[in-house]
C-alpha positions as CSV (number, residue, x, y, z in Angstrom):
1,M,-43.5,-93.9,153.5
2,D,-43.5,-95.6,150.1
3,T,-46.1,-98.4,150.1
4,T,-45.9,-99.5,146.5
5,F,-43.8,-102.6,145.7
6,F,-42.6,-101.4,142.3
7,S,-41.3,-98.0,143.4
8,L,-37.7,-97.1,142.5
9,T,-36.5,-97.0,146.1
10,N,-38.1,-100.4,147.0
11,L,-36.6,-102.1,143.9
12,A,-33.2,-100.5,144.5
13,T,-33.2,-101.6,148.1
14,L,-34.2,-105.1,147.2
15,L,-31.7,-105.4,144.4
16,L,-28.8,-104.0,146.4
17,S,-29.7,-106.4,149.3
18,L,-29.8,-109.4,147.1
19,L,-26.5,-108.5,145.5
20,L,-24.9,-108.0,148.9
21,I,-26.1,-111.4,150.0
22,L,-24.7,-113.0,146.9
23,Y,-21.4,-111.2,147.2
24,T,-20.9,-112.0,150.9
25,G,-21.9,-115.6,150.2
26,S,-19.2,-115.9,147.5
27,L,-16.6,-114.3,149.9
28,I,-17.5,-116.8,152.7
29,K,-17.1,-119.8,150.3
30,K,-13.6,-118.7,149.2
31,E,-10.4,-119.0,151.2
32,R,-8.5,-115.7,151.0
33,K,-5.3,-114.4,152.5
34,T,-7.1,-111.3,153.8
35,Y,-10.7,-109.9,153.9
36,G,-9.9,-106.3,154.9
37,K,-11.0,-104.4,151.8
38,Q,-14.0,-106.7,151.3
39,L,-15.2,-106.3,154.9
40,V,-15.1,-102.5,154.6
41,L,-16.9,-102.7,151.3
42,V,-19.6,-104.9,152.8
43,F,-20.0,-102.6,155.7
44,F,-20.5,-99.5,153.6
45,W,-22.7,-101.3,151.1
46,G,-24.9,-102.4,154.0
47,L,-24.9,-98.9,155.4
48,I,-26.1,-97.5,152.1
49,I,-28.9,-100.1,152.0
50,C,-30.0,-99.2,155.5
51,I,-30.1,-95.5,154.6
52,L,-32.1,-96.3,151.5
53,A,-34.5,-98.5,153.4
54,A,-34.9,-95.7,156.1
55,F,-35.6,-93.2,153.3
56,R,-38.1,-95.7,151.7
57,D,-39.9,-96.3,155.0
58,G,-40.0,-92.7,156.1
59,Y,-38.0,-93.4,159.3
60,G,-37.3,-90.1,161.0
61,F,-38.6,-88.1,158.0
62,S,-42.4,-88.3,158.5
63,S,-45.0,-88.9,161.1
64,D,-46.4,-92.0,159.2
65,S,-43.2,-94.0,159.2
66,I,-43.4,-97.8,159.6
67,I,-41.5,-97.9,163.0
68,S,-41.3,-95.3,165.7
69,M,-38.0,-93.7,166.4
70,T,-38.5,-94.4,170.1
71,G,-39.9,-97.9,169.8
72,T,-38.4,-101.3,170.5
73,A,-37.8,-102.1,166.8
74,S,-35.8,-98.9,166.4
75,T,-33.7,-99.7,169.5
76,L,-33.1,-103.2,168.2
77,F,-32.0,-102.0,164.8
78,S,-29.7,-99.4,166.4
79,L,-28.0,-101.9,168.6
80,L,-27.5,-104.3,165.7
81,G,-26.0,-101.4,163.7
82,L,-23.7,-100.6,166.7
83,S,-22.6,-104.2,166.8
84,L,-21.6,-104.0,163.1
85,V,-19.6,-100.8,163.8
86,I,-17.8,-102.4,166.7
87,A,-17.1,-105.5,164.6
88,V,-15.5,-103.4,161.8
89,V,-13.5,-101.3,164.3
90,S,-12.2,-104.5,166.0
91,L,-10.6,-105.4,162.7
92,I,-8.0,-102.7,163.4
93,F,-6.8,-104.6,166.4
94,N,-7.0,-108.2,165.1
95,K,-5.7,-108.9,161.6
96,K,-5.9,-112.7,161.7
97,V,-7.6,-114.1,158.6
98,T,-9.8,-116.5,160.7
99,Y,-11.0,-113.6,162.7
100,Q,-11.8,-111.5,159.6
101,R,-13.7,-114.4,158.1
102,K,-15.8,-114.7,161.4
103,V,-16.5,-111.0,161.3
104,L,-17.6,-111.3,157.7
105,F,-20.0,-114.2,158.6
106,F,-21.2,-112.2,161.6
107,M,-21.9,-109.1,159.5
108,T,-23.8,-111.2,156.9
109,V,-26.0,-112.8,159.6
110,I,-26.7,-109.5,161.2
111,F,-27.5,-107.9,157.9
112,L,-29.8,-110.8,156.9
113,F,-31.6,-110.6,160.3
114,K,-32.1,-106.8,159.9
115,F,-33.3,-107.2,156.3
116,V,-35.8,-110.0,157.0
117,L,-37.1,-108.4,160.2
118,M,-37.6,-105.0,158.5
119,E,-39.4,-106.5,155.5
120,I,-41.7,-108.6,157.8
121,I,-42.5,-105.4,159.8
122,R,-43.0,-103.5,156.6
123,Y,-45.4,-106.0,155.0
124,V,-47.4,-106.5,158.2
125,V,-47.9,-102.7,158.5
126,I,-48.7,-102.2,154.8
127,L,-51.1,-105.2,154.5
């Protein structure tokens, strides 16, 4: 578990998260003909951030990780991740632009919730 604020993994996670939030915000503001490629990009970008955060916090890699692999927080994060996967897969069956925009908004809200919740847990445990 990396407890320093200025570590490379912490700064990279924070920077990628802020860039993702800005990118999705700009996508939501624009009216587009399709959001397909952007949604897949946002999904994989979020996945990379989650993997980087898990690496940073020692999740599943060490005994002193911030959250337990069998705890409530881990279950919640897994269910939220599953909901993102289901949302992206549902895009195969519904190609309407309004639906794609709703999925983009849903993905952004879920990612923000996961990000804020993990950072709160992280800072409570570290401090």
